[in-house]
ZAVEX-601439 format. One line per 4 residues: number of its first residue (from 1); their letters; for each residue x negated, z negated, y of N, C-alpha, C, O. Coordinates in nm, 2 decimals, padded with zeros to 4 digits. Layout:
REM ZAVEX-601439
NUM	A	X:Z:Y:X:Z:Y:X:Z:Y:X:Z:Y  ...
END
This chain:
REM ZAVEX-601439
1	MKTD	-02.56:00.18:-03.53:-02.50:00.05:-03.51:-02.35:00.07:-03.47:-02.31:00.17:-03.43  -02.27:-00.03:-03.50:-02.13:-00.03:-03.47:-02.09:00.01:-03.33:-02.17:-00.03:-03.24  -01.98:00.08:-03.31:-01.95:00.12:-03.17:-01.88:00.01:-03.09:-01.86:00.02:-02.97  -01.85:-00.11:-03.16:-01.79:-00.22:-03.08:-01.89:-00.29:-03.00:-01.85:-00.38:-02.92
5	FVIK	-02.01:-00.26:-03.01:-02.12:-00.33:-02.94:-02.19:-00.23:-02.84:-02.21:-00.12:-02.87  -02.22:-00.29:-02.73:-02.31:-00.22:-02.63:-02.45:-00.28:-02.65:-02.48:-00.39:-02.62  -02.54:-00.20:-02.71:-02.67:-00.24:-02.74:-02.77:-00.15:-02.67:-02.76:-00.03:-02.67  -02.87:-00.21:-02.62:-02.98:-00.13:-02.55:-03.12:-00.18:-02.60:-03.14:-00.30:-02.62
9	KNPL	-03.20:-00.08:-02.61:-03.34:-00.11:-02.65:-03.43:-00.12:-02.53:-03.42:-00.03:-02.44  -03.52:-00.21:-02.52:-03.62:-00.22:-02.41:-03.72:-00.11:-02.43:-03.79:-00.11:-02.54  -03.73:-00.01:-02.34:-03.82:00.10:-02.36:-03.97:00.05:-02.36:-04.06:00.13:-02.40  -04.00:-00.07:-02.30:-04.14:-00.11:-02.29:-04.18:-00.21:-02.40:-04.29:-00.26:-02.40
13	GNDV	-04.08:-00.24:-02.49:-04.12:-00.33:-02.60:-04.03:-00.32:-02.72:-03.96:-00.21:-02.73  -04.02:-00.42:-02.80:-03.94:-00.41:-02.92:-03.81:-00.48:-02.91:-03.73:-00.48:-03.01  -03.78:-00.54:-02.80:-03.65:-00.61:-02.78:-03.53:-00.52:-02.79:-03.53:-00.41:-02.73  -03.43:-00.56:-02.86:-03.30:-00.49:-02.87:-03.19:-00.59:-02.82:-03.17:-00.69:-02.88
17	YLCA	-03.13:-00.55:-02.71:-03.03:-00.64:-02.64:-02.89:-00.61:-02.68:-02.85:-00.50:-02.68  -02.82:-00.72:-02.71:-02.67:-00.71:-02.72:-02.62:-00.74:-02.58:-02.62:-00.85:-02.54  -02.56:-00.63:-02.52:-02.52:-00.65:-02.38:-02.37:-00.69:-02.37:-02.33:-00.76:-02.29  -02.29:-00.63:-02.47:-02.15:-00.66:-02.47:-02.08:-00.63:-02.60:-02.13:-00.55:-02.68
21	YLGK	-01.98:-00.71:-02.63:-01.90:-00.68:-02.75:-01.76:-00.64:-02.70:-01.70:-00.70:-02.62  -01.72:-00.52:-02.75:-01.59:-00.46:-02.70:-01.48:-00.46:-02.81:-01.37:-00.41:-02.78  -01.51:-00.51:-02.93:-01.42:-00.51:-03.04:-01.31:-00.61:-03.03:-01.30:-00.69:-02.93  -01.22:-00.61:-03.13:-01.11:-00.70:-03.14:-01.10:-00.78:-03.27:-01.00:-00.83:-03.30
25	ETVV	-01.22:-00.80:-03.33:-01.23:-00.88:-03.45:-01.23:-01.03:-03.42:-01.28:-01.07:-03.32  -01.18:-01.11:-03.51:-01.19:-01.25:-03.50:-01.32:-01.31:-03.54:-01.37:-01.41:-03.49  -01.38:-01.24:-03.64:-01.51:-01.28:-03.69:-01.61:-01.16:-03.65:-01.59:-01.05:-03.69  -01.71:-01.19:-03.57:-01.80:-01.09:-03.51:-01.93:-01.11:-03.58:-02.00:-01.21:-03.57
29	EVPE	-01.98:-01.00:-03.65:-02.11:-01.00:-03.71:-02.20:-00.91:-03.62:-02.19:-00.79:-03.62  -02.29:-00.97:-03.55:-02.39:-00.90:-03.46:-02.48:-00.82:-03.55:-02.53:-00.87:-03.65  -02.50:-00.69:-03.52:-02.58:-00.60:-03.61:-02.72:-00.65:-03.62:-02.78:-00.70:-03.53  -02.77:-00.63:-03.74:-02.91:-00.65:-03.77:-03.00:-00.57:-03.68:-02.97:-00.46:-03.65
33	GVTF	-03.11:-00.63:-03.63:-03.20:-00.56:-03.54:-03.19:-00.61:-03.40:-03.28:-00.60:-03.32  -03.07:-00.67:-03.36:-03.06:-00.72:-03.23:-03.15:-00.84:-03.22:-03.15:-00.93:-03.31  -03.23:-00.85:-03.11:-03.32:-00.96:-03.09:-03.28:-01.06:-02.98:-03.33:-01.17:-02.97  -03.19:-01.01:-02.89:-03.16:-01.09:-02.77:-03.01:-01.07:-02.74:-02.96:-00.96:-02.73
37	IRSY	-02.94:-01.18:-02.72:-02.80:-01.18:-02.68:-02.80:-01.21:-02.53:-02.84:-01.32:-02.49  -02.75:-01.12:-02.45:-02.74:-01.13:-02.31:-02.63:-01.22:-02.26:-02.54:-01.25:-02.34  -02.64:-01.27:-02.14:-02.54:-01.35:-02.07:-02.40:-01.28:-02.08:-02.39:-01.16:-02.06  -02.30:-01.36:-02.11:-02.16:-01.32:-02.11:-02.14:-01.20:-02.20:-02.07:-01.11:-02.16
41	AFAD	-02.21:-01.19:-02.31:-02.21:-01.07:-02.40:-02.07:-01.06:-02.46:-02.03:-00.95:-02.50  -01.99:-01.17:-02.48:-01.87:-01.16:-02.55:-01.75:-01.18:-02.46:-01.64:-01.14:-02.49  -01.77:-01.25:-02.34:-01.66:-01.27:-02.25:-01.72:-01.33:-02.12:-01.83:-01.36:-02.11  -01.63:-01.34:-02.02:-01.67:-01.41:-01.90:-01.55:-01.47:-01.84:-01.44:-01.46:-01.89
45	EDNP	-01.56:-01.54:-01.72:-01.45:-01.61:-01.67:-01.34:-01.52:-01.63:-01.22:-01.56:-01.64  -01.36:-01.41:-01.58:-01.26:-01.31:-01.54:-01.19:-01.24:-01.66:-01.08:-01.20:-01.65  -01.27:-01.23:-01.77:-01.22:-01.17:-01.89:-01.25:-01.25:-02.01:-01.34:-01.21:-02.09  -01.18:-01.37:-02.03:-01.21:-01.45:-02.14:-01.17:-01.38:-02.27:-01.09:-01.29:-02.28
49	NNII	-01.23:-01.43:-02.38:-01.20:-01.38:-02.52:-01.12:-01.48:-02.59:-01.16:-01.60:-02.61  -00.99:-01.45:-02.63:-00.91:-01.55:-02.70:-00.89:-01.52:-02.84:-00.81:-01.59:-02.91  -00.97:-01.43:-02.90:-00.96:-01.40:-03.04:-01.08:-01.43:-03.13:-01.06:-01.45:-03.25  -01.20:-01.43:-03.07:-01.32:-01.45:-03.16:-01.32:-01.60:-03.20:-01.32:-01.69:-03.12
53	TKII	-01.32:-01.62:-03.34:-01.33:-01.75:-03.39:-01.47:-01.79:-03.45:-01.51:-01.90:-03.46  -01.54:-01.68:-03.49:-01.67:-01.70:-03.55:-01.77:-01.59:-03.50:-01.73:-01.47:-03.50  -01.89:-01.62:-03.47:-01.99:-01.52:-03.44:-02.11:-01.55:-03.54:-02.16:-01.66:-03.56  -02.15:-01.44:-03.60:-02.26:-01.44:-03.70:-02.38:-01.37:-03.64:-02.37:-01.25:-03.61
57	LPDT	-02.49:-01.44:-03.62:-02.61:-01.38:-03.56:-02.71:-01.35:-03.67:-02.73:-01.43:-03.76  -02.77:-01.23:-03.67:-02.86:-01.19:-03.77:-02.99:-01.26:-03.75:-03.02:-01.32:-03.64  -03.07:-01.27:-03.85:-03.20:-01.34:-03.85:-03.30:-01.27:-03.75:-03.40:-01.33:-03.72  -03.27:-01.15:-03.70:-03.36:-01.09:-03.60:-03.35:-01.15:-03.46:-03.43:-01.12:-03.38
61	VNQV	-03.24:-01.22:-03.44:-03.22:-01.28:-03.30:-03.32:-01.39:-03.28:-03.34:-01.48:-03.36  -03.39:-01.38:-03.16:-03.49:-01.48:-03.13:-03.46:-01.54:-02.99:-03.53:-01.64:-02.95  -03.36:-01.49:-02.92:-03.32:-01.55:-02.79:-03.18:-01.53:-02.76:-03.12:-01.42:-02.79  -03.11:-01.63:-02.70:-02.98:-01.63:-02.66:-02.98:-01.67:-02.51:-03.02:-01.78:-02.48
65	DTAA	-02.93:-01.58:-02.43:-02.94:-01.60:-02.28:-02.83:-01.70:-02.23:-02.74:-01.74:-02.30  -02.84:-01.73:-02.10:-02.75:-01.82:-02.03:-02.60:-01.77:-02.06:-02.57:-01.65:-02.04  -02.52:-01.86:-02.10:-02.37:-01.84:-02.11:-02.34:-01.73:-02.20:-02.24:-01.66:-02.19  -02.42:-01.70:-02.30:-02.40:-01.59:-02.40:-02.26:-01.60:-02.47:-02.20:-01.49:-02.49
69	FAYC	-02.22:-01.72:-02.50:-02.09:-01.73:-02.57:-01.98:-01.79:-02.48:-01.87:-01.82:-02.53  -02.01:-01.79:-02.35:-01.91:-01.85:-02.26:-01.78:-01.78:-02.26:-01.77:-01.66:-02.28  -01.67:-01.86:-02.25:-01.54:-01.82:-02.24:-01.48:-01.75:-02.36:-01.39:-01.67:-02.36  -01.55:-01.78:-02.47:-01.49:-01.75:-02.60:-01.40:-01.86:-02.64:-01.44:-01.96:-02.71
73	KALK	-01.27:-01.86:-02.59:-01.18:-01.97:-02.60:-01.14:-02.01:-02.74:-01.10:-02.13:-02.76  -01.14:-01.92:-02.83:-01.10:-01.96:-02.97:-01.22:-01.98:-03.06:-01.20:-02.01:-03.18  -01.34:-01.97:-03.01:-01.47:-01.99:-03.09:-01.47:-02.13:-03.16:-01.46:-02.23:-03.09  -01.49:-02.13:-03.29:-01.50:-02.25:-03.37:-01.63:-02.26:-03.44:-01.67:-02.37:-03.48
77	DIQW	-01.70:-02.15:-03.47:-01.81:-02.15:-03.55:-01.91:-02.04:-03.51:-01.88:-01.93:-03.47  -02.04:-02.08:-03.52:-02.15:-01.98:-03.50:-02.25:-02.00:-03.61:-02.29:-02.11:-03.64  -02.28:-01.89:-03.67:-02.38:-01.88:-03.78:-02.51:-01.84:-03.71:-02.53:-01.73:-03.67  -02.60:-01.94:-03.70:-02.73:-01.92:-03.63:-02.83:-01.84:-03.71:-02.82:-01.84:-03.83
81	PHNK	-02.92:-01.77:-03.64:-03.03:-01.70:-03.72:-03.12:-01.79:-03.79:-03.15:-01.90:-03.74  -03.18:-01.75:-03.90:-03.28:-01.83:-03.97:-03.41:-01.76:-03.92:-03.47:-01.67:-03.99  -03.46:-01.80:-03.81:-03.57:-01.73:-03.74:-03.66:-01.84:-03.67:-03.61:-01.90:-03.58  -03.78:-01.85:-03.72:-03.87:-01.96:-03.66:-03.89:-01.94:-03.51:-03.93:-02.03:-03.44
85	DFRT	-03.88:-01.82:-03.46:-03.90:-01.79:-03.32:-03.78:-01.81:-03.23:-03.78:-01.80:-03.11  -03.67:-01.85:-03.29:-03.54:-01.89:-03.22:-03.55:-02.03:-03.18:-03.51:-02.12:-03.26  -03.61:-02.07:-03.06:-03.65:-02.20:-03.03:-03.57:-02.27:-02.92:-03.56:-02.39:-02.91  -03.51:-02.19:-02.83:-03.45:-02.24:-02.71:-03.31:-02.18:-02.69:-03.29:-02.06:-02.70
89	WGVH	-03.21:-02.27:-02.65:-03.08:-02.22:-02.62:-03.07:-02.19:-02.47:-03.14:-02.26:-02.39  -02.99:-02.10:-02.43:-02.97:-02.07:-02.29:-02.88:-02.17:-02.23:-02.82:-02.25:-02.29  -02.89:-02.18:-02.10:-02.81:-02.27:-02.01:-02.66:-02.24:-02.02:-02.63:-02.12:-02.03  -02.58:-02.34:-02.03:-02.43:-02.32:-02.03:-02.38:-02.23:-02.14:-02.29:-02.15:-02.12
93	LFQG	-02.44:-02.24:-02.25:-02.42:-02.15:-02.36:-02.27:-02.15:-02.40:-02.21:-02.05:-02.44  -02.20:-02.27:-02.40:-02.06:-02.28:-02.44:-01.96:-02.31:-02.33:-01.86:-02.37:-02.36  -02.00:-02.27:-02.21:-01.91:-02.29:-02.10:-01.77:-02.22:-02.13:-01.77:-02.11:-02.16  -01.66:-02.30:-02.11:-01.53:-02.24:-02.13:-01.49:-02.22:-02.27:-01.39:-02.16:-02.30
97	CESL	-01.57:-02.27:-02.37:-01.53:-02.26:-02.51:-01.44:-02.38:-02.54:-01.48:-02.50:-02.55  -01.31:-02.35:-02.55:-01.21:-02.46:-02.56:-01.17:-02.50:-02.70:-01.09:-02.60:-02.72  -01.23:-02.44:-02.81:-01.19:-02.47:-02.94:-01.31:-02.52:-03.03:-01.29:-02.56:-03.14  -01.42:-02.52:-02.97:-01.54:-02.56:-03.04:-01.55:-02.71:-03.06:-01.55:-02.79:-02.97
101	EEIS	-01.54:-02.75:-03.19:-01.54:-02.90:-03.22:-01.67:-02.95:-03.28:-01.70:-03.07:-03.28  -01.75:-02.85:-03.34:-01.87:-02.90:-03.41:-01.98:-02.79:-03.38:-01.96:-02.67:-03.39  -02.10:-02.85:-03.36:-02.22:-02.76:-03.34:-02.33:-02.82:-03.43:-02.36:-02.94:-03.42  -02.39:-02.74:-03.51:-02.50:-02.78:-03.59:-02.63:-02.71:-03.54:-02.63:-02.59:-03.54
105	LPDS	-02.72:-02.78:-03.49:-02.84:-02.73:-03.43:-02.93:-02.66:-03.54:-02.96:-02.73:-03.64  -02.97:-02.54:-03.52:-03.06:-02.48:-03.62:-03.19:-02.55:-03.62:-03.24:-02.60:-03.51  -03.26:-02.55:-03.73:-03.39:-02.62:-03.74:-03.50:-02.57:-03.65:-03.59:-02.64:-03.61  -03.49:-02.44:-03.61:-03.59:-02.38:-03.53:-03.58:-02.42:-03.38:-03.68:-02.42:-03.31
109	IQTI	-03.46:-02.47:-03.34:-03.44:-02.50:-03.20:-03.53:-02.63:-03.16:-03.52:-02.73:-03.23  -03.60:-02.62:-03.06:-03.69:-02.73:-03.01:-03.64:-02.79:-02.88:-03.66:-02.91:-02.85  -03.57:-02.70:-02.79:-03.54:-02.74:-02.66:-03.40:-02.69:-02.63:-03.37:-02.57:-02.65  -03.32:-02.77:-02.56:-03.19:-02.73:-02.51:-03.19:-02.77:-02.36:-03.20:-02.89:-02.33
113	INFQ	-03.17:-02.68:-02.28:-03.17:-02.70:-02.13:-03.03:-02.69:-02.08:-02.96:-02.60:-02.10  -02.99:-02.80:-02.00:-02.86:-02.80:-01.94:-02.75:-02.77:-02.03:-02.67:-02.68:-02.02  -02.74:-02.85:-02.14:-02.64:-02.84:-02.24:-02.51:-02.89:-02.18:-02.49:-03.01:-02.15  -02.41:-02.80:-02.17:-02.28:-02.83:-02.12:-02.19:-02.86:-02.24:-02.16:-02.77:-02.32
117	VPPT	-02.15:-02.98:-02.26:-02.08:-03.03:-02.37:-01.93:-02.97:-02.36:-01.86:-03.00:-02.26  -01.89:-02.89:-02.46:-01.75:-02.84:-02.45:-01.66:-02.96:-02.46:-01.69:-03.06:-02.54  -01.55:-02.96:-02.39:-01.46:-03.08:-02.39:-01.40:-03.12:-02.53:-01.36:-03.23:-02.55  -01.40:-03.02:-02.62:-01.34:-03.04:-02.75:-01.44:-03.08:-02.85:-01.41:-03.11:-02.97
121	LKTL	-01.57:-03.08:-02.82:-01.68:-03.11:-02.91:-01.67:-03.25:-02.97:-01.66:-03.35:-02.89  -01.66:-03.26:-03.10:-01.66:-03.39:-03.17:-01.79:-03.43:-03.24:-01.82:-03.54:-03.25  -01.86:-03.32:-03.28:-01.98:-03.35:-03.36:-02.09:-03.25:-03.31:-02.07:-03.13:-03.30  -02.21:-03.31:-03.29:-02.33:-03.23:-03.26:-02.44:-03.28:-03.36:-02.49:-03.39:-03.34
125	EIHN	-02.47:-03.20:-03.45:-02.58:-03.23:-03.55:-02.71:-03.18:-03.50:-02.73:-03.07:-03.47  -02.80:-03.28:-03.48:-02.94:-03.26:-03.43:-03.04:-03.29:-03.53:-03.03:-03.40:-03.60  -03.14:-03.21:-03.55:-03.25:-03.23:-03.65:-03.36:-03.32:-03.58:-03.36:-03.34:-03.46  -03.45:-03.37:-03.66:-03.55:-03.46:-03.62:-03.66:-03.40:-03.53:-03.73:-03.47:-03.46
129	DITA	-03.68:-03.27:-03.54:-03.79:-03.20:-03.46:-03.75:-03.16:-03.32:-03.83:-03.10:-03.26  -03.63:-03.19:-03.28:-03.59:-03.15:-03.14:-03.68:-03.23:-03.04:-03.71:-03.34:-03.06  -03.73:-03.16:-02.94:-03.82:-03.22:-02.84:-03.75:-03.26:-02.71:-03.79:-03.35:-02.65  -03.64:-03.19:-02.67:-03.58:-03.22:-02.55:-03.44:-03.16:-02.54:-03.41:-03.05:-02.59
133	ISQC	-03.35:-03.24:-02.49:-03.21:-03.20:-02.46:-03.18:-03.25:-02.32:-03.19:-03.37:-02.30  -03.14:-03.17:-02.23:-03.09:-03.21:-02.10:-02.94:-03.17:-02.09:-02.91:-03.06:-02.14  -02.86:-03.26:-02.03:-02.72:-03.23:-02.02:-02.68:-03.22:-01.88:-02.74:-03.29:-01.79  -02.59:-03.13:-01.85:-02.54:-03.12:-01.71:-02.39:-03.17:-01.71:-02.33:-03.17:-01.60
END
């Protein structure tokens, strides 16, 4: 796998965690095989990312943890996995994302907990099968 990523495999299961992205690309393509995106994998409040504009998740991803994309200040687009097991978004997923104007909910998502609306968000596309959205 690419060296720009810190990736760890769960020794007790099949999960492959993306722990951190260390690269300098504006478009980040997460490697195939990653199943879980950890909290603050791309940036955090003390170390915001000002260059990532797009993140592409492979179809192997089935979970995105709390604040996984937080503080990606230039983020404008996320390509979601086409994975029926990708059902829930983590809390505060887009905290500190200052450029995100549109989010299109993947068809597999059923629940969004504590959705923090980015201040720049203009459009949120929601499909008919969503069961719950809570906003903080």
